[in-house]
Each structure stands twice: as C-alpha cells, then as structure tokens.
C-alpha positions as CSV (number, residue, x, y, z in Angstrom):
1,M,-19.4,16.5,11.6
2,I,-20.9,13.8,13.4
3,R,-24.0,11.8,12.1
4,R,-25.4,9.3,14.4
5,T,-26.7,7.1,11.4
6,F,-24.3,6.7,8.4
7,L,-26.5,8.0,5.3
8,A,-24.8,7.8,1.9
9,V,-26.1,8.6,-1.8
10,I,-26.8,6.4,-4.9
11,T,-28.4,7.8,-7.7
12,G,-29.8,10.6,-5.6
13,A,-31.4,8.3,-2.9
14,A,-30.4,7.4,0.7
15,V,-29.1,4.0,1.0
16,F,-31.2,3.5,4.4
17,P,-33.6,5.0,6.6
18,S,-32.5,7.5,9.5
19,V,-32.5,5.1,12.5
20,A,-30.8,6.4,15.2
21,S,-28.0,3.8,17.1
22,A,-29.9,4.3,20.6
23,Q,-33.1,2.7,18.9
24,L,-31.4,-0.7,18.0
25,R,-31.4,-3.9,20.4
26,A,-28.6,-3.8,22.6
27,D,-27.5,-7.6,20.8
28,V,-27.2,-5.5,17.2
29,P,-23.4,-5.1,16.4
30,Q,-22.1,-1.2,16.1
31,L,-19.7,0.1,13.6
32,C,-18.1,3.2,14.2
33,V,-16.9,5.0,10.9
34,L,-13.7,7.5,10.8
35,A,-14.1,9.2,7.4
36,A,-11.9,12.1,6.2
37,D,-15.1,13.9,4.9
38,S,-18.5,14.0,4.8
39,V,-21.2,11.6,2.8
40,T,-21.8,15.0,1.2
41,S,-18.6,15.2,-0.5
42,P,-17.0,13.6,-3.2
43,W,-16.0,10.7,-1.4
44,A,-20.0,9.7,-1.0
45,I,-20.0,7.4,-3.5
46,R,-17.1,5.4,-2.1
47,Y,-19.0,5.4,1.5
48,A,-22.2,4.0,-0.6
49,G,-20.2,1.2,-2.2
50,F,-19.3,0.1,1.3
51,I,-22.6,0.1,2.7
52,K,-23.9,-1.7,-0.5
53,G,-21.3,-4.3,0.4
54,L,-22.5,-4.7,4.0
55,R,-26.0,-5.1,2.5
56,D,-25.0,-7.4,-0.2
57,L,-23.7,-9.9,2.7
58,G,-26.9,-9.2,4.4
59,Y,-26.2,-6.5,6.9
60,V,-29.2,-3.7,7.2
61,E,-28.6,-0.6,8.9
62,G,-31.3,-0.1,11.5
63,H,-32.3,-4.1,11.4
64,N,-28.9,-6.0,12.0
65,I,-26.3,-3.4,12.5
66,G,-26.0,0.0,13.4
67,I,-23.5,2.6,12.0
68,T,-22.2,6.0,13.6
69,F,-20.5,8.1,10.8
70,L,-17.8,10.7,12.3
71,S,-16.4,13.1,9.9
72,A,-13.3,15.0,9.9
73,D,-14.6,17.4,7.6
74,G,-11.3,17.6,5.6
75,R,-9.1,18.2,9.0
76,Y,-7.0,15.9,10.0
77,E,-6.3,17.3,13.1
78,R,-9.9,16.5,14.3
79,F,-9.1,12.4,13.5
80,P,-7.7,11.6,17.8
81,A,-10.7,13.6,19.2
82,L,-13.2,11.4,16.5
83,A,-11.4,8.3,17.5
84,A,-11.8,8.7,21.2
85,E,-15.5,9.0,20.8
86,C,-15.3,5.9,18.8
87,V,-13.7,4.2,22.1
88,R,-16.1,5.8,24.2
89,R,-19.0,4.4,21.8
90,N,-17.8,1.1,22.4
91,P,-18.4,-0.4,19.0
92,A,-18.2,-4.1,17.8
93,I,-15.7,-2.6,14.9
94,I,-14.2,0.5,13.9
95,V,-13.8,1.4,10.3
96,S,-11.2,3.9,9.9
97,Y,-10.4,5.7,6.5
98,T,-7.1,7.6,5.4
99,T,-3.7,7.0,7.0
100,P,-4.0,9.8,9.6
101,G,-7.9,8.4,10.7
102,S,-6.4,4.7,10.9
103,L,-3.1,6.0,13.1
104,A,-5.5,7.9,15.3
105,A,-7.6,4.7,15.5
106,K,-4.5,2.5,16.7
107,N,-3.5,5.3,19.0
108,A,-7.0,5.1,20.7
109,T,-7.6,1.5,21.3
110,S,-5.7,-1.9,21.6
111,T,-8.9,-4.0,21.9
112,I,-11.4,-2.8,19.9
113,P,-11.3,-4.5,16.4
114,I,-10.2,-1.8,13.6
115,V,-10.8,-2.4,9.9
116,T,-9.4,0.1,7.4
117,G,-10.4,1.1,4.4
118,P,-8.0,1.4,1.1
119,I,-4.9,3.5,2.7
120,G,-1.2,4.1,1.9
121,D,1.2,1.8,2.8
122,P,0.3,0.6,6.4
123,V,3.9,-1.1,7.4
124,A,6.0,1.7,6.4
125,T,3.6,4.1,8.5
126,G,3.6,1.9,11.2
127,I,-0.1,0.7,11.6
128,V,0.7,-3.2,11.1
129,A,3.7,-5.1,11.6
130,S,3.2,-6.6,8.1
131,L,0.8,-7.4,5.5
132,A,0.8,-10.8,6.0
133,R,0.0,-11.2,9.5
134,P,-0.9,-7.4,10.7
135,G,-0.9,-8.5,14.5
136,G,-2.7,-6.4,17.4
137,N,-6.1,-5.4,16.5
138,L,-6.2,-4.0,13.2
139,T,-6.4,-5.2,9.4
140,G,-7.8,-3.5,6.3
141,Q,-6.5,-2.8,3.0
142,S,-3.5,-1.0,1.4
143,I,-4.1,1.2,-2.3
144,M,-0.5,0.7,-2.8
145,A,1.3,-2.3,-4.9
146,A,4.5,-3.1,-5.9
147,D,6.2,-1.3,-8.8
148,L,3.0,0.9,-9.2
149,S,4.9,4.3,-9.0
150,S,7.3,2.9,-11.7
151,K,4.4,2.0,-14.0
152,R,2.7,5.4,-13.8
153,L,6.1,7.1,-15.1
154,Q,6.5,4.6,-17.7
155,L,2.9,5.1,-19.0
156,L,3.2,8.6,-19.2
157,K,6.6,8.8,-20.5
158,E,5.2,6.8,-23.4
159,A,2.4,8.7,-23.9
160,I,4.8,12.0,-24.1
161,P,8.1,10.9,-25.6
162,T,9.3,14.4,-25.0
163,L,9.0,14.1,-21.1
164,S,12.1,14.8,-19.1
165,V,11.3,17.0,-16.3
166,L,7.9,15.6,-14.1
167,A,6.8,18.1,-11.1
168,V,5.2,15.9,-8.5
169,L,2.5,17.3,-6.3
170,S,2.8,15.7,-2.5
171,H,0.8,16.6,0.4
172,L,3.6,16.0,2.9
173,T,1.3,16.2,6.2
174,D,-0.4,12.9,5.2
175,P,2.2,10.3,6.9
176,I,1.9,8.4,3.2
177,G,3.1,11.2,1.2
178,P,7.0,11.3,2.0
179,V,6.6,7.0,1.4
180,Q,5.4,7.8,-2.0
181,V,7.8,10.7,-2.8
182,Q,10.9,8.2,-2.0
183,E,9.1,5.6,-4.3
184,L,8.8,7.8,-7.2
185,E,12.5,9.3,-6.9
186,E,13.8,5.9,-7.4
187,A,11.4,5.1,-10.2
188,A,12.7,8.3,-11.9
189,R,16.3,7.2,-11.3
190,A,15.3,4.0,-13.4
191,T,13.3,5.9,-16.2
192,G,15.9,8.9,-16.5
193,L,13.3,11.5,-15.0
194,R,13.8,14.3,-13.1
195,L,11.7,15.1,-10.5
196,E,10.6,18.1,-9.2
197,L,8.8,18.4,-5.7
198,H,5.9,20.7,-5.3
199,R,4.7,20.7,-1.6
200,V,1.0,21.6,-0.9
201,A,-0.6,21.8,2.5
202,A,-4.2,23.4,1.4
203,A,-6.6,23.7,-1.2
204,D,-5.1,27.0,-1.8
205,D,-1.7,25.9,-2.6
206,L,-2.7,24.1,-5.6
207,A,-2.9,26.2,-8.5
208,P,0.1,28.5,-7.5
209,A,2.0,25.1,-7.3
210,I,1.4,24.2,-10.6
211,A,1.7,27.2,-11.9
212,A,5.2,27.6,-10.4
213,A,5.9,23.7,-11.9
214,A,4.8,25.2,-15.7
215,Q,7.2,28.3,-15.0
216,A,10.1,26.1,-13.9
217,G,9.9,24.1,-17.3
218,A,8.4,20.8,-16.3
219,H,7.0,18.9,-18.9
220,G,4.2,16.8,-16.9
221,L,2.5,16.4,-13.8
222,L,2.0,13.8,-11.2
223,T,0.0,13.6,-7.8
224,T,0.6,11.3,-5.1
225,I,-2.6,9.2,-4.0
226,E,-3.1,11.5,-0.4
227,T,-7.2,11.8,0.1
228,F,-6.5,15.7,0.1
229,F,-5.7,15.3,-3.7
230,I,-8.7,13.5,-4.5
231,T,-11.0,15.9,-2.8
232,Y,-9.7,18.6,-4.9
233,R,-9.2,16.6,-8.2
234,A,-11.2,19.2,-10.1
235,R,-9.0,22.1,-9.5
236,I,-5.8,19.8,-10.2
237,A,-7.2,18.7,-13.5
238,E,-8.2,22.2,-14.6
239,A,-4.7,24.1,-13.7
240,A,-2.8,21.5,-15.5
241,T,-5.1,21.6,-18.3
242,K,-4.7,25.5,-18.4
243,H,-0.6,25.3,-17.7
244,R,-0.5,22.7,-20.6
245,L,1.1,19.9,-18.5
246,P,0.0,16.6,-19.1
247,A,-1.2,14.8,-16.1
248,M,-0.6,11.2,-14.7
249,F,-3.1,10.5,-11.8
250,P,-3.3,7.7,-9.4
251,V,-6.9,6.7,-9.7
252,R,-9.5,7.3,-12.5
253,D,-11.4,10.0,-10.6
254,F,-9.3,12.5,-11.7
255,V,-9.5,11.5,-15.3
256,D,-13.4,11.9,-14.7
257,S,-12.8,15.2,-13.9
258,G,-10.8,16.4,-16.5
259,G,-7.2,14.9,-15.8
260,L,-5.6,13.4,-18.8
261,M,-4.6,9.9,-17.3
262,S,-4.6,7.4,-14.5
263,Y,-3.2,4.1,-13.8
264,G,-4.0,2.6,-10.4
265,P,-6.6,0.3,-8.5
266,N,-10.1,0.3,-8.9
267,S,-10.6,2.0,-5.3
268,L,-14.4,1.8,-5.4
269,A,-14.3,-1.8,-5.3
270,M,-11.9,-2.0,-2.7
271,Y,-14.2,0.5,-0.6
272,R,-16.9,-2.3,-0.9
273,Y,-14.3,-5.2,-0.4
274,T,-14.0,-3.3,3.5
275,S,-17.4,-4.9,4.1
276,V,-16.5,-8.4,3.6
277,Q,-13.4,-7.9,6.3
278,V,-15.9,-6.5,8.7
279,D,-18.2,-9.3,7.9
280,K,-15.7,-12.0,8.8
281,I,-14.5,-10.2,12.3
282,L,-18.5,-10.0,13.0
283,K,-18.7,-13.6,12.5
284,G,-15.4,-14.2,15.1
285,A,-12.3,-13.7,13.0
286,K,-9.1,-11.8,14.6
287,P,-7.6,-9.1,12.9
288,A,-4.4,-10.4,13.5
289,D,-5.2,-13.3,11.6
290,L,-6.5,-11.4,8.6
291,P,-3.8,-10.3,5.9
292,V,-3.9,-6.8,5.0
293,E,-5.2,-7.0,1.2
294,Q,-3.6,-5.0,-1.7
295,P,-5.0,-4.2,-5.3
296,T,-4.6,-7.0,-7.6
297,K,-6.5,-5.3,-10.9
298,F,-5.3,-2.1,-12.0
299,E,-7.1,0.1,-14.6
300,L,-5.5,2.5,-17.3
301,V,-8.1,5.3,-18.3
302,I,-7.5,7.8,-21.0
303,N,-9.2,11.1,-21.8
304,L,-9.0,11.8,-25.1
305,K,-10.7,15.2,-24.7
306,T,-8.2,16.4,-22.4
307,A,-5.4,15.4,-24.7
308,K,-7.0,17.4,-27.5
309,A,-7.0,20.7,-25.2
310,L,-3.5,20.1,-24.4
311,G,-2.6,19.7,-28.1
312,I,-1.1,16.6,-27.6
313,T,-1.4,13.1,-29.6
314,V,-1.7,10.0,-27.5
315,P,0.2,7.1,-28.9
316,Q,-2.4,4.3,-30.4
317,A,0.2,1.8,-28.6
318,I,-1.2,3.4,-25.1
319,L,-4.5,3.5,-26.3
320,A,-4.7,0.1,-27.3
321,R,-3.9,-0.8,-23.5
322,A,-6.5,1.3,-22.1
323,D,-9.3,0.0,-20.4
324,E,-11.5,2.7,-20.7
325,V,-11.1,6.1,-23.0
326,I,-13.2,9.1,-22.6
327,E,-14.1,10.9,-26.1
C-alpha cells in the first residue's frame, strides 16, 4: 500500500489533513516512511506517536514537512521494492520500521539519511557497525537491551514457581528472530528452564503451534519481539489462555489484548522519540555521529483477569513490583 500522505489516527480523528506531497514547496523537507503495516492496522497508534512527536517539535505535514508513507502490508518481501521507491522520491530522510525494512533501506541507498524506529539488534543483524558510532548513513533505536531475556524468564518463573518447560514462539524469517532465540537459550541455562522452540511463518501457524506446545507438556509460553507477533497478539493471547499456558510477552500490547504479563520498554515512547532523531538530522546532524538509542525505562504489566482464567494466583511480591495491574 502506498499513501502519498501519512494519515494516522488518534481518538478516531486524522492527525493531518490530506495534502499531497506534490503540493508542497520544493524547499520543504520530505520524509519517506517504510512501515510493515498500514496506518489502519494495530500499529496505527505507534505511527501516530511519531507524528505527534514531529508536531511537538514544530513540524506540520503540508506546511513545513512532507511525508510519504509506504506500507508492506505485512509482506516483508515487498520491502526492497518499497525502499527503491523511497530512493526514487529522493527524500531528505527515510524513516524505516522493522529490521527487514531497515535492511532494505540500507541496501537501497548509502547517501540518503536513514532513521530506524525501534528495531531489534542492529549490530547483530549488520545494520550498523556499533551502537555508539553507527557509521554510514543510518541511525535509530533498538528495542533490545542487555539482560532483557533473563529478566523476562526470571519474572515468569517467579510468577509460576512450578515452571520448568517453556515454549518459545519465534518468527525466524525475521532477522532478529535467531538473535533473540540465542539470547533466550543462554538465559534459560542460567535459570534452569528447558526451552522448546516453535517456529511460525504465518498467522495460521499460531494456534497449532500453541496447541502443540501445550500437548508437549510446556508449562508456559513466551514470544520473541518481532512485529509479526504484535500484529497477531490477540490470537496469541486467546490461544495461550485456551490451552492454559501462562505467557510472558515483550511489550504491554499483548497484556492489553488478554495476555498474562509483559516486561519491556514503552514502545510508544520510543516511536515518539524517532521524531527527535529526524529533527536532529534535518538541523544538520550526521546519522553516523548519532548513537543508536536503547531503552532505559521498562514496565511490568500483569493481567489479573487472565490469571483468573488460567486458574493461577500471581504472587503478591510480583504484583507489588508491577507498573500496572489490569483487574
């Protein structure tokens, strides 16, 4: 899906009027946004956060900035063609979401500045040379941080003391999938948990994979943080509850959709922060000199409605540490 203007939804209203990029003055900077899903998808609130961040910095689409939104509509194989379309439009900056989208943008141009939204591990996936000095024409954010995998396993183990076998869903076609699985395997060895990996490639694989995990004797469930899982979070939460699998998730969206608990960064805040890096580059900063930002604040969210449906009692010590409890 290609939209010449970036429309996002906040409380049911469009953030910007429909102003085509071609109507803007030639000296108005243009952004080209590469996204995994459309602005009508569950990700719309995140894209809206980015736009709000720009508005807070004084940028209004159709007035002093232009934005072209290119969506892969969940089909990652479309990213190379969309990245080539971005380059053809010659924007001031390309804003890329997801690791596949950022890799496609990097492969498409070595001269146009690229700012990634919060993605996985940009060093391990070859997107940047280092977090401190990314080099080249790309900078952005990583949603991963040291010891996050260990912390998630530890919290789930504390919530479910009998946990010994943990099913892990991973979308291994995403480059950050294998990286996260390796981290989880290392963390599991330290906590004495046995992991059972279940690979999924499409939405229809989710329910069978979760059913198979339960039948194989898993005591709990965890997903890695690929965009694919967040898109289908409601399906995952429903299937986990159906098969009585207490689940730990990487961001709170899953818990809002019925998942048991999550521990991770505030991804909405990170999407807003993308606008700060865009602003710095528009004012003359070089991507190579802007460190890739990592999250510094994390939130634990627990859904007691789901705990009741699973027939478990979350220990008070865990509830006391939660940033939010859904009752």
